C-alpha positions in Angstrom: 128.8 89.4 115.5 132.3 90.9 116.1 133.9 87.4 116.0 132.9 86.8 112.5 135.1 88.4 110.0 132.6 88.6 107.5 129.8 90.2 109.4 128.3 93.6 109.0 126.8 94.8 112.4 125.1 97.9 114.1 124.8 98.8 117.7 122.8 100.9 120.2 122.3 100.7 123.7 121.3 97.1 124.5 120.9 96.3 120.8 123.0 94.4 118.6 121.8 93.7 114.8 124.1 91.7 112.4 124.3 90.2 108.8 126.8 87.4 108.5 127.7 84.7 106.0 129.2 82.5 108.9 127.2 79.8 110.8 125.1 81.1 113.7 126.1 80.4 117.3 123.1 80.2 119.6 125.0 80.3 122.7 126.9 83.6 121.6 123.5 85.2 120.7 121.8 84.3 124.1 124.8 85.7 125.9 124.7 88.7 124.2 121.3 89.5 125.9 121.9 88.1 129.4 121.9 90.8 132.2 121.6 90.7 135.9 118.5 93.0 135.2 116.7 90.3 133.1 114.6 87.4 134.5 113.9 86.3 131.0 115.5 85.5 127.9 113.7 84.3 124.9 115.3 82.9 121.7 114.0 82.3 118.3 115.9 80.2 115.9 114.7 80.0 112.4 116.1 76.9 110.6 116.2 75.6 107.0 113.7 72.9 106.6 114.0 70.1 103.8 110.7 70.8 102.1 108.4 73.6 100.9 104.8 73.1 99.3 105.5 69.3 99.0 108.9 69.8 97.1 112.3 68.9 98.7 114.3 71.6 99.5 118.3 71.0 99.0 119.1 74.6 100.8 118.3 78.1 101.0 120.4 81.1 99.8 120.0 84.6 101.4 120.8 87.8 99.8 120.2 91.3 101.0 121.3 95.0 100.6 123.2 95.2 103.5 123.1 98.8 104.6 119.4 99.3 104.3 118.7 95.7 105.9 120.8 96.8 108.8 119.1 100.0 109.4 115.7 98.3 108.9 116.9 95.7 111.8 118.1 98.4 114.1 114.7 100.3 113.8 112.8 97.3 114.6 115.1 96.4 117.5 114.7 99.9 119.0 111.1 99.8 118.5 110.3 96.4 120.1 113.0 97.0 122.9 111.1 100.5 124.0 107.5 99.1 123.3 108.0 96.2 125.4 110.7 97.5 128.1 113.2 95.0 127.0 116.6 94.9 128.5 118.4 93.8 125.3 117.7 92.8 121.8 120.0 90.7 119.4 118.9 90.2 115.9 121.4 88.2 113.4 120.6 86.9 109.9 122.6 84.7 108.0 123.3 85.4 104.4 124.6 83.1 101.4 123.9 79.3 101.5 122.2 77.8 104.6 122.1 74.1 104.5 119.2 71.9 106.1 118.8 72.1 109.7 121.2 75.2 110.1 119.9 78.7 111.5 119.3 81.4 109.1 117.9 84.0 111.7 118.3 84.3 115.6 116.4 86.7 117.5 117.4 87.0 121.4 115.5 89.2 123.7 115.7 89.6 127.6 113.5 91.5 130.0 112.8 91.8 133.6 109.7 89.4 133.1 108.7 86.4 130.7 105.8 88.1 129.1 107.6 91.1 127.7 110.3 88.8 126.7 107.8 86.5 124.6 105.9 89.4 123.1 108.9 91.3 122.3 110.6 88.5 120.7 107.7 87.4 118.6 107.1 91.1 117.4 110.4 91.3 116.5 110.4 88.3 114.3 107.2 89.3 112.5 108.7 92.9 111.7 111.8 91.4 110.2 109.8 88.9 108.2 107.6 91.8 107.0 110.1 94.5 106.7 113.9 93.5 106.3 115.5 93.8 103.0 116.7 90.2 102.9 115.7 87.6 99.9 115.8 84.0 99.9 116.4 81.5 97.0 114.8 78.1 97.7 116.7 75.3 95.8 115.1 72.2 95.0 116.2 68.8 94.2 115.8 67.3 90.7 115.3 69.3 87.6 113.3 72.1 89.0 115.2 75.3 89.3 115.1 77.5 92.3 112.5 80.2 93.3 113.4 83.6 94.8 111.2 84.9 97.4 110.8 87.8 99.8 111.7 86.5 103.2 108.1 86.4 104.2 105.9 83.2 104.9 103.6 82.6 101.9 105.0 85.4 99.9 105.0 85.0 96.0 108.2 83.9 94.6 110.0 84.2 91.2 111.3 80.9 89.5 115.0 81.5 88.7 116.4 79.4 85.8 120.2 79.2 84.6 119.9 81.6 82.0 118.9 84.5 84.0 115.4 84.8 83.1 112.6 84.5 85.4 108.7 84.0 85.7 106.2 84.6 88.2 105.2 81.6 90.5 103.2 81.4 93.4 
């Protein structure tokens, strides 16, 4: 958001989308969607967990093509805001290294009523996972090198090694 000097963001009426390398601020994101017209605020916080597929994860590292990712995020926010009659939408994704238990994505939405906020927030998340041009490197402990994945649940990844070559990995 504008408080982060290394953030990239786009705005539209009642919409803020941002990519940043700074730690995410839950309270700031929630306050960005509050309105006297909204009786419901829903927040999704995606955090880095310490395991994947039975392997210990040390951290995640996110990368993106920011100009395209921001346009995609803005399009998603505009679509769900209109479809669910939301008051406001904020989507912020962290880039760079994200340690265990820290947030990598925050999606906050507000609406006059809770059902629209729930549905709109969930749809925004699913569309972000499906479409936004963000990739993650899962770093594992021990001798195993990291795995690059599209930022989608269960998507195929590419095992990365220190020499720069890669092999397909499920």
